[in-house]
N, C-alpha and C positions, 0 to 999 in steps of 0.2 A: 220947681223942675217940671220942663213941659213934656204937654202929653208925648205919648209916641204915637203915630199913624201908619200904618201901612199904607203902601200907596203904587198902585201898576206901575213898573217899572219903567215902560214906556213912556209914562206920564213926564216922568223927569227928565225924559232924554236919551236915556239909554236905549241903543239897539236892539227892543226884544221884540217886535209886534212880528208876526208871521211875516213878512216881506222884508225883515232885516234893516228898517228902518224904526225912527221913534216916533212919539207924538207928543212931544215936548209943549206942555199946557203951562201958560204964563199966569191962567186962571190958579193951579194948584201953587204955582210958585208963590203966588198972592196970598191964597188961604193957609198955606205953612210959615209963616213968618212965626209964630209963636208953638210951631209942632217940631217935632224931631220925627223926620223920614223915615221911613224904612220902607227900601224898595224891592218888590217882588215881581218877579213875573209865573205866575201858575202853571202856564205851558212849560217852560224850561224847565221848571221844578218838579215837574211832572216825568221829564225824561224827552220830550220833544226837542228836537233841533232848531236851528233860527240860520237861515231862513227856513220856510217849512210851509207845505200846501195851505191855502184856506180851508179854515172847517168850519162845521155847522151842527147844531144839533138835529137830529132826525126826527120829525113829528113832533114837535114840541120845544120846550125851554130847557134851562140848566134845571129846575125842579123836576122835570119827567127824568130827566137823565140822572138825579141824584135819588128818585124813588125806582130806579130801574126800567122806567118804561119806556125810556126813547136810548138813543145814543148819539156819540159824537163820531162825522164822519169827513170825509173830503169828497170832494166831487167825482172820484173816480172811485170810491167806495172804500179807503180805507179805515178802519174804524180804530180810534184814538179814545175808545170812551177811559179804558184803565188810566191812561195818562192824564187826563182831565182830570178823574177823581181822586188820582193819586196828589196831583199837583196843588187841589183845593182842599184838601185834607193837610197838605205840607202848611199850605198859607195859613187856614185855621192852627197849626199846633204853635206858628210862629207868634200867631197874634196872644196865645198864652204864654210862650217864654217870653216876649217884650211887653207884655202886661197893656195890650193895646187893647181898646175898646171900638175902636172906629178904623174905617179902610177905604179909601177913595179908590176906586177904579175905573177903567175905559171902557165907555159905553159902546155898544154896538158889537161887544165881543163876545165870542162864544164860552169862553171863560169869566171875563171880570163883567159884563153887560150887567148894569144894576137894574134898570128900567129897559134899557134894551138890546137884542139879545141877535141872534144869526139862527135861521132855522131854514132848513131847505134855500140855504141860498140867500133868503131874504129877512129883512129886517124885521122884529115882532115885539109885542111888549111881551116883558119877562126879563127874568135874571138870566143870566149865564151860570156856568156851573158853579165856577167858586163862589159868585154873589147867591147861590141859593143857598148852598153849604154854608155861608157866615151867616145870613140871614136866619136859618134854621138854629142857629147857636145865640142868637140874639147882639151880633154883632151891628154897630150902625154904619151904614155904607153910605158910601157919596158917589156919584156917578159923576166922570166929566166926558167932554168930550173929545 
């Protein structure tokens, strides 16, 4: 039986990005030859629409949001922190339900960034909200551009 891997839905070609587009990755398709992929979009699971305004972590990274030291906001000041946290928690729950120990996520996302996220509208080192929560639970993460 092939291992189950949760993957950012946009990376497998679903139009779930904030701008309503996908970010289909040939690298993901190549890596998935021996896996069963389960597409997820934490932002949609958290209740945000598609398309939606771009969001970013305010003062920090997803680690700070998960710890309650920061928020996720839009440029206009709209607060989506609870939606981002809810989506991250649901992705974590899906890993349990599917028996997944690995999750592949879209880099530079305020939800999914593994090594890079957005803070104050800029790309910074550190995880997004979902990645931070999953890392704290011991899951293996892989980021894709």
